[in-house]
C-alpha positions as CSV (number, residue, x, y, z in Angstrom):
1,M,2.1,8.5,-12.0
2,K,4.5,5.7,-11.6
3,N,1.9,3.6,-9.8
4,T,-0.6,4.2,-12.6
5,G,1.9,3.1,-15.2
6,R,2.8,0.0,-13.1
7,L,-0.9,-0.9,-13.0
8,L,-1.0,-0.5,-16.8
9,L,2.0,-2.8,-17.1
10,V,0.3,-5.4,-14.9
11,A,-2.8,-5.3,-17.1
12,I,-0.7,-5.7,-20.3
13,G,1.4,-8.4,-18.8
14,F,-1.6,-10.5,-17.8
15,A,-3.4,-10.0,-21.1
16,S,-0.7,-10.7,-23.5
17,L,2.3,-12.3,-21.7
18,L,4.8,-9.8,-23.1
19,P,8.3,-11.3,-23.7
20,V,11.3,-9.7,-22.1
21,A,13.9,-8.2,-24.4
22,A,16.7,-10.6,-23.3
23,S,16.4,-14.3,-23.9
24,A,15.8,-16.8,-21.0
25,D,19.3,-18.1,-21.4
26,D,20.7,-14.6,-20.6
27,T,18.4,-13.7,-17.7
28,D,17.8,-17.2,-16.2
29,P,21.0,-19.3,-16.5
30,W,20.0,-21.2,-13.3
31,E,16.6,-22.2,-14.7
32,G,16.9,-25.8,-13.7
33,F,17.6,-24.9,-10.0
34,N,15.0,-22.1,-10.1
35,R,12.3,-24.4,-11.4
36,G,12.9,-26.8,-8.6
37,V,12.6,-24.1,-6.0
38,Y,9.5,-22.8,-7.9
39,R,7.8,-26.3,-7.5
40,F,8.6,-26.3,-3.8
41,N,7.2,-22.8,-3.4
42,D,4.1,-23.7,-5.4
43,T,3.5,-26.7,-3.2
44,V,3.7,-24.6,0.0
45,D,1.4,-22.1,-1.6
46,Q,-1.2,-24.6,-2.7
47,Y,-1.3,-26.3,0.7
48,V,-0.7,-23.5,3.1
49,A,-0.6,-19.9,1.8
50,K,-3.5,-20.1,-0.6
51,P,-6.0,-21.8,1.8
52,V,-5.1,-19.3,4.5
53,A,-5.5,-16.4,2.1
54,K,-8.9,-17.7,1.0
55,A,-10.0,-18.0,4.6
56,Y,-8.7,-14.5,5.3
57,Q,-10.6,-13.1,2.3
58,K,-13.8,-14.8,3.3
59,V,-13.9,-13.4,6.8
60,T,-12.5,-9.9,6.0
61,P,-14.9,-7.3,4.5
62,Q,-13.3,-5.6,1.5
63,P,-13.2,-2.1,3.2
64,V,-11.3,-3.7,6.1
65,D,-9.0,-5.5,3.8
66,D,-8.2,-2.3,1.9
67,G,-7.6,-0.5,5.2
68,I,-5.2,-3.2,6.3
69,T,-3.3,-3.1,3.0
70,R,-2.9,0.7,3.4
71,V,-1.7,0.4,7.0
72,L,1.0,-2.2,6.0
73,R,2.1,0.0,3.1
74,N,2.3,3.1,5.2
75,L,4.4,1.2,7.8
76,L,7.1,0.5,5.2
77,S,7.2,4.1,4.0
78,P,10.6,4.7,5.7
79,I,12.2,2.2,3.3
80,T,11.0,4.3,0.3
81,L,12.1,7.5,2.0
82,V,15.7,6.3,2.7
83,N,16.1,5.0,-0.9
84,E,14.7,8.2,-2.4
85,L,17.5,10.0,-0.5
86,L,20.1,7.5,-1.6
87,Q,18.9,7.9,-5.2
88,G,19.2,11.7,-5.1
89,K,15.5,12.5,-5.1
90,P,15.0,15.1,-2.4
91,A,11.6,16.3,-3.7
92,A,10.2,12.7,-3.7
93,A,11.7,12.1,-0.3
94,A,10.0,15.3,1.0
95,A,6.7,14.1,-0.4
96,T,7.1,10.7,1.1
97,T,7.8,12.2,4.5
98,S,4.8,14.5,4.4
99,R,2.6,11.6,3.2
100,F,3.8,9.3,5.9
101,M,3.2,12.0,8.6
102,F,-0.4,12.8,7.4
103,N,-1.3,9.2,6.9
104,S,0.1,8.1,10.3
105,T,-1.8,10.8,12.2
106,I,-4.9,12.1,10.5
107,G,-5.1,8.9,8.5
108,L,-5.0,6.7,11.6
109,A,-1.8,4.8,10.9
110,G,-2.6,4.7,7.2
111,I,-6.2,3.3,7.4
112,F,-7.2,6.3,5.3
113,D,-4.9,7.5,2.5
114,I,-4.9,11.2,3.3
115,G,-1.7,11.8,1.4
116,A,-3.2,10.7,-1.9
117,K,-6.2,13.0,-1.4
118,M,-3.7,15.8,-0.9
119,G,-2.0,15.1,-4.2
120,M,0.8,12.9,-2.8
121,P,0.5,9.5,-4.4
122,R,2.3,6.5,-3.0
123,T,5.7,5.6,-4.4
124,D,7.8,2.5,-3.9
125,E,11.6,2.4,-3.7
126,D,13.9,-0.2,-2.3
127,F,17.6,-0.8,-2.1
128,G,17.5,-3.1,-5.1
129,Q,16.3,-0.2,-7.2
130,T,18.9,2.0,-5.6
131,L,21.7,-0.4,-6.6
132,A,20.4,-0.3,-10.1
133,V,20.5,3.6,-10.1
134,W,24.1,3.3,-8.9
135,G,24.9,1.2,-11.9
136,V,25.0,-2.3,-10.3
137,G,23.9,-5.0,-12.8
138,Q,20.9,-7.1,-12.0
139,G,22.7,-10.4,-12.3
140,P,20.9,-13.7,-12.9
141,Y,17.3,-14.3,-12.1
142,V,16.8,-16.4,-9.0
143,M,13.8,-18.1,-7.4
144,L,14.2,-17.9,-3.6
145,P,12.7,-20.5,-1.3
146,L,9.5,-19.1,0.1
147,L,10.4,-15.6,-0.8
148,G,9.7,-16.0,-4.6
149,P,11.2,-14.3,-7.6
150,S,14.3,-12.1,-7.4
151,T,17.6,-11.3,-9.0
152,V,21.0,-11.4,-7.4
153,R,20.9,-7.6,-7.1
154,D,17.5,-7.6,-5.5
155,F,18.5,-10.4,-3.1
156,F,21.3,-8.3,-1.7
157,G,19.0,-5.3,-1.8
158,R,16.9,-7.0,0.9
159,F,19.8,-6.6,3.3
160,G,20.2,-2.9,2.4
161,D,16.6,-2.3,3.3
162,A,16.7,-3.9,6.7
163,P,18.0,-0.9,8.7
164,A,15.1,1.3,7.3
165,D,12.4,-1.3,8.1
166,P,10.5,-0.3,11.2
167,R,9.8,-3.9,12.0
168,A,13.5,-4.4,12.8
169,Y,13.0,-2.2,15.9
170,M,9.8,-3.8,17.1
171,N,9.2,-6.6,19.6
172,T,10.0,-9.9,17.8
173,D,6.5,-11.3,18.2
174,V,4.9,-8.1,16.9
175,A,7.3,-7.9,14.0
176,Y,6.7,-11.5,13.0
177,G,2.9,-11.0,13.4
178,I,3.0,-8.0,11.1
179,L,5.1,-10.0,8.6
180,A,2.6,-12.8,8.6
181,L,-0.3,-10.4,8.2
182,N,1.5,-8.8,5.3
183,L,2.1,-12.1,3.6
184,V,-1.5,-13.2,4.0
185,D,-2.9,-9.9,2.9
186,T,-0.7,-9.8,-0.2
187,R,-1.6,-13.4,-1.1
188,A,-5.3,-12.7,-0.7
189,D,-4.9,-9.7,-3.1
190,L,-3.5,-12.0,-5.7
191,L,-6.2,-14.6,-5.7
192,K,-8.2,-13.0,-8.5
193,A,-5.1,-12.1,-10.6
194,E,-3.7,-15.6,-10.6
195,K,-6.6,-16.8,-12.7
196,L,-5.4,-14.7,-15.6
197,V,-2.0,-16.5,-15.8
198,Q,-1.7,-18.6,-18.9
199,G,0.8,-21.0,-20.3
200,D,4.0,-21.9,-18.4
201,R,3.5,-20.3,-15.0
202,Y,7.2,-20.3,-14.2
203,N,8.0,-18.4,-17.4
204,F,5.1,-16.0,-16.8
205,I,6.2,-15.2,-13.2
206,R,9.8,-14.7,-14.3
207,D,9.1,-12.5,-17.3
208,Y,6.5,-10.5,-15.4
209,Y,8.8,-9.9,-12.4
210,L,11.7,-8.7,-14.6
211,Q,9.4,-6.3,-16.5
212,V,8.0,-4.8,-13.4
213,R,11.4,-4.3,-11.8
214,A,12.7,-2.7,-14.9
215,F,9.6,-0.5,-15.0
216,D,10.0,0.5,-11.3
217,I,13.7,1.2,-11.7
218,A,13.0,3.6,-14.6
219,D,10.3,5.3,-12.5
220,G,7.7,4.3,-15.0
221,V,9.5,5.8,-18.0
222,V,9.3,3.4,-20.9
223,T,12.5,3.7,-22.8
224,S,11.8,1.0,-25.4
225,D,8.8,-0.6,-27.1
226,P,8.7,-4.3,-26.2
227,F,6.6,-4.9,-29.3
228,L,9.3,-3.8,-31.7
229,D,12.0,-6.1,-32.9
230,D,15.5,-5.3,-31.6
231,D,16.9,-5.4,-35.1
232,F,14.3,-3.0,-36.5
233,E,15.8,0.1,-38.1
234,S,13.8,3.0,-39.4
235,E,14.1,3.7,-43.1
236,P,15.9,6.9,-43.9
237,A,13.8,9.8,-44.9
238,A,13.4,10.3,-48.7
239,Q,15.9,12.8,-50.0
């Protein structure tokens, strides 16, 4: 359900460029620095990442690409599992464990999403979300070199996820190979979506990132309507 709602948010975000509730000054006090990093990242993307992603997409049949994406997502399931436990979600953790076991065995390491067919949809949790559940504020928005959009909270969350990442226990060459494949596969999946980005790309990426993170932290529960003005007050009922 959370994934379905997230896809809906993606569609809405690309279609209408929804504004975030807080002003850019509140969420992005380091905008000057962030824009400089964004320009660097964009240059690397245009000359390295994007050409590689296009070549990968050209030689990889769609069913194979989908299978690779599922394998990579399945591999990172322990990160979700650990964070579900840390967030006090035993039922979700049990479902993630079962899903991981079925997909890793019957699903051939995740090539086939057996879990989804058994009524166990994929969920995504990370330590950044866990920190939010624990009451840690997100801090300023920050654009990380090569890694892309983040917040101070999500930046530190990366370190919290490291012990649960299976790649940390693999041979270094294998781990870096999987990381590279994941980056290329993810970038290839974004080739079509990027054509829908309009206006200031930096603003779009920032606002979209913050909306998606808020949506994920709330587990897909929309607590406010972004189309309503913050100062709007309902008229009292007639007496």
